[in-house]
Backbone as CSV, one residue per row, in Angstrom:
resi,resn,N_x,N_y,N_z,CA_x,CA_y,CA_z,C_x,C_y,C_z
1,MET,132.842,10.678,103.185,132.715,11.808,104.075,132.670,11.372,105.535
2,PHE,131.923,10.328,105.854,131.825,9.897,107.247,132.555,8.583,107.456
3,GLU,133.221,8.487,108.586,133.865,7.246,108.981,132.868,6.432,109.788
4,GLU,133.259,5.222,110.145,132.430,4.399,111.014,132.172,5.155,112.309
5,GLY,130.976,5.087,112.818,130.637,5.795,114.045,130.108,7.188,113.788
6,GLY,129.989,7.579,112.521,129.406,8.869,112.200,130.359,10.039,112.275
7,GLN,131.653,9.803,112.518,132.590,10.913,112.579,133.077,11.250,111.181
8,ARG,133.361,12.522,110.964,133.866,12.960,109.669,135.253,12.388,109.428
9,ALA,135.515,12.018,108.205,136.831,11.508,107.840,137.822,12.646,107.646
10,ASP,137.327,13.855,107.470,138.210,15.003,107.297,137.844,16.063,108.324
11,SER,138.705,17.041,108.446,138.444,18.134,109.383,138.668,19.448,108.652
12,ASP,137.826,19.713,107.656,137.980,20.911,106.843,137.417,22.158,107.504
13,THR,136.583,21.996,108.517,136.005,23.148,109.196,136.362,23.097,110.672
14,GLY,136.242,24.232,111.323,136.526,24.282,112.757,135.653,23.345,113.556
15,TRP,134.379,23.312,113.226,133.470,22.437,113.968,133.781,20.975,113.697
16,ALA,134.269,20.655,112.497,134.648,19.271,112.192,135.827,18.836,113.051
17,HIS,136.761,19.761,113.306,137.877,19.436,114.199,137.346,19.020,115.570
18,VAL,136.386,19.759,116.085,135.818,19.458,117.403,135.016,18.157,117.349
19,ALA,134.192,18.013,116.339,133.326,16.836,116.236,134.110,15.551,116.012
20,ASN,135.275,15.649,115.411,136.060,14.470,115.071,136.781,13.869,116.280
21,HIS,136.765,14.562,117.405,137.451,14.100,118.614,136.466,14.172,119.776
22,ASP,136.135,13.010,120.331,135.063,12.886,121.315,135.128,13.874,122.471
23,LYS,136.287,14.124,123.002,136.404,14.978,124.186,137.016,16.340,123.883
24,ALA,137.089,16.717,122.613,137.715,17.988,122.245,137.016,19.176,122.894
25,ALA,135.694,19.184,122.920,134.971,20.313,123.516,135.314,20.459,124.993
26,THR,135.418,19.347,125.697,135.773,19.373,127.116,137.177,19.924,127.306
27,VAL,138.104,19.500,126.460,139.484,19.973,126.569,139.572,21.451,126.196
28,ILE,138.852,21.881,125.175,138.852,23.298,124.794,138.318,24.147,125.940
29,ASP,137.246,23.714,126.571,136.704,24.432,127.728,137.768,24.563,128.816
30,THR,138.528,23.511,129.026,139.603,23.530,130.021,140.713,24.483,129.607
31,ILE,141.110,24.438,128.343,142.181,25.306,127.839,141.858,26.771,128.094
32,LEU,140.603,27.142,127.938,140.204,28.539,128.136,140.376,28.997,129.576
33,ARG,140.514,28.063,130.505,140.625,28.400,131.921,142.018,28.128,132.505
34,LEU,142.926,27.616,131.687,144.278,27.324,132.159,145.127,28.587,132.255
35,ASP,146.157,28.520,133.076,147.131,29.602,133.199,147.978,29.618,131.925
36,VAL,147.926,30.717,131.184,148.628,30.792,129.900,150.142,30.892,130.068
37,ASP,150.613,31.148,131.268,152.050,31.264,131.515,152.691,29.955,131.967
38,LYS,151.908,28.898,132.058,152.425,27.605,132.509,152.492,26.618,131.349
39,THR,153.274,25.557,131.559,153.289,24.436,130.624,152.694,23.225,131.334
40,TYR,152.154,22.321,130.537,151.433,21.168,131.069,151.862,19.902,130.347
41,THR,151.981,18.823,131.090,152.208,17.512,130.485,150.873,16.984,129.964
42,LYS,150.934,15.916,129.174,149.697,15.274,128.718,148.870,14.822,129.915
43,THR,149.552,14.295,130.923,148.860,13.825,132.124,148.171,14.974,132.839
44,ALA,148.856,16.103,132.973,148.268,17.262,133.647,147.054,17.778,132.884
45,LEU,147.144,17.841,131.558,145.995,18.283,130.760,144.831,17.315,130.911
46,SER,145.140,16.037,130.932,144.121,15.010,131.128,143.406,15.209,132.459
47,GLU,144.175,15.417,133.505,143.597,15.605,134.841,142.797,16.899,134.930
48,GLU,143.326,17.979,134.377,142.612,19.265,134.402,141.264,19.162,133.696
49,ALA,141.248,18.440,132.574,140.022,18.315,131.775,139.088,17.222,132.284
50,GLY,139.610,16.329,133.119,138.791,15.210,133.572,138.536,14.194,132.473
51,VAL,139.479,14.098,131.547,139.375,13.174,130.421,140.508,12.159,130.552
52,PRO,140.205,10.870,130.458,141.272,9.876,130.575,142.397,10.117,129.565
53,LEU,143.623,9.984,130.033,144.788,10.174,129.172,144.723,9.254,127.960
54,LYS,144.271,8.042,128.171,144.158,7.076,127.075,143.264,7.621,125.961
55,THR,142.173,8.271,126.336,141.258,8.850,125.349,141.958,9.932,124.544
56,LEU,142.658,10.831,125.229,143.356,11.918,124.540,144.443,11.379,123.617
57,TYR,145.115,10.343,124.079,146.210,9.765,123.305,145.696,9.013,122.082
58,LEU,144.708,8.155,122.289,144.242,7.296,121.203,143.568,8.056,120.074
59,ASP,142.813,9.109,120.399,142.131,9.813,119.308,142.879,11.055,118.836
60,GLY,144.053,11.325,119.408,144.887,12.427,118.926,144.351,13.811,119.232
61,THR,143.555,13.943,120.284,142.936,15.229,120.613,143.971,16.329,120.817
62,LEU,144.989,16.073,121.607,145.973,17.124,121.891,146.730,17.535,120.633
63,GLU,147.089,16.573,119.812,147.784,16.893,118.557,146.887,17.735,117.649
64,GLU,145.613,17.413,117.622,144.666,18.183,116.804,144.549,19.613,117.323
65,LEU,144.548,19.774,118.647,144.441,21.116,119.223,145.715,21.923,119.013
66,VAL,146.843,21.247,118.852,148.081,21.925,118.449,147.939,22.380,116.997
67,THR,147.438,21.501,116.153,147.281,21.799,114.728,146.389,23.014,114.495
68,VAL,145.294,23.125,115.237,144.371,24.247,115.023,144.810,25.515,115.744
69,GLY,145.795,25.416,116.640,146.330,26.615,117.275,145.835,26.914,118.668
70,LEU,145.221,25.959,119.335,144.786,26.200,120.716,145.881,25.864,121.726
71,LEU,146.757,24.945,121.345,147.881,24.567,122.199,149.179,24.719,121.420
72,GLU,150.253,24.985,122.145,151.597,24.951,121.578,152.303,23.744,122.170
73,LYS,153.068,23.069,121.341,153.778,21.867,121.770,155.256,22.205,121.944
74,HIS,155.811,21.793,123.081,157.218,22.054,123.380,157.921,20.715,123.552
75,GLU,158.826,20.419,122.628,159.537,19.144,122.669,161.026,19.391,122.845
76,ALA,161.630,18.627,123.729,163.075,18.644,123.910,163.535,17.194,123.971
77,GLU,164.611,16.902,123.280,165.096,15.526,123.223,165.351,14.979,124.621
78,GLY,164.786,13.818,124.880,164.965,13.169,126.170,164.062,13.699,127.269
79,GLU,163.212,14.643,126.949,162.303,15.239,127.932,160.860,14.914,127.565
80,GLU,159.995,14.958,128.564,158.569,14.758,128.309,158.027,15.951,127.524
81,THR,157.159,15.681,126.567,156.543,16.746,125.787,155.655,17.591,126.686
82,LEU,155.778,18.898,126.538,154.953,19.833,127.300,154.077,20.621,126.342
83,PHE,152.968,21.114,126.871,152.033,21.919,126.097,151.752,23.211,126.846
84,SER,151.476,24.262,126.092,151.035,25.516,126.693,149.876,26.058,125.865
85,VAL,149.135,26.954,126.462,147.996,27.573,125.789,148.523,28.581,124.775
86,ASP,148.035,28.509,123.548,148.411,29.470,122.506,147.386,30.601,122.516
87,ASP,147.522,31.476,123.520,146.507,32.515,123.725,146.576,33.644,122.706
88,GLY,147.543,33.619,121.804,147.629,34.638,120.768,147.092,34.173,119.428
89,SER,146.581,32.965,119.379,146.102,32.421,118.104,144.669,32.857,117.807
90,ALA,144.347,32.847,116.526,142.977,33.165,116.104,141.995,32.138,116.666
91,ALA,142.413,30.878,116.733,141.534,29.825,117.262,141.222,30.065,118.733
92,PHE,142.224,30.464,119.511,141.998,30.734,120.931,141.050,31.923,121.090
93,GLU,141.298,32.984,120.346,140.434,34.168,120.429,138.993,33.830,120.048
94,ALA,138.815,33.013,119.015,137.469,32.617,118.593,136.793,31.752,119.652
95,ALA,137.540,30.828,120.238,136.977,29.968,121.287,136.590,30.798,122.500
96,LYS,137.432,31.754,122.865,137.156,32.630,124.008,135.908,33.481,123.723
97,ALA,135.821,34.021,122.503,134.660,34.832,122.125,133.380,34.000,122.157
98,PHE,133.443,32.773,121.657,132.280,31.889,121.690,131.882,31.589,123.124
99,ASP,132.859,31.315,123.979,132.603,31.023,125.389,131.890,32.198,126.058
100,THR,132.381,33.397,125.796,131.780,34.603,126.374,130.369,34.825,125.833
101,ALA,130.202,34.676,124.523,128.884,34.873,123.911,127.872,33.860,124.427
102,ALA,128.287,32.612,124.548,127.375,31.573,125.038,127.001,31.821,126.492
103,ALA,127.957,32.258,127.301,127.673,32.557,128.711,126.731,33.748,128.819
104,THR,126.944,34.755,127.995,126.087,35.938,127.998,124.681,35.574,127.551
105,SER,124.572,34.745,126.516,123.273,34.297,126.022,122.535,33.513,127.094
106,SER,123.260,32.687,127.817,122.675,31.894,128.896,122.145,32.792,130.006
107,ASP,122.877,33.864,130.308,122.442,34.810,131.338,121.172,35.539,130.922
108,VAL,121.061,35.880,129.640,119.891,36.587,129.126,118.668,35.686,129.150
109,ASP,118.863,34.406,128.821,117.753,33.455,128.774,117.213,33.097,130.150
110,SER,118.003,33.319,131.189,117.583,32.925,132.545,116.589,33.871,133.140
């Protein structure tokens, strides 16, 4: 069930997807604030999130976020891969709802 370092070897649940990638929560937070009408390179997503590109590349964070439906991947032969926000996905809607609920809860607690 667990790999070295305490990470899950599988990602059967939504939270496991996030937990299995060190900076996934940071990138998801960034995705919720990106312009949904634009496309982004891996480098641009890295810079927007403040996460080193090497980290995103080595642990497969962006590919995982494509798999769960938060990002769409656009590939053209001979061109750099681009990503866009998949704002129509169930995963995006759930992340947005969680973000709103957590912000509202924080406001109530203050």
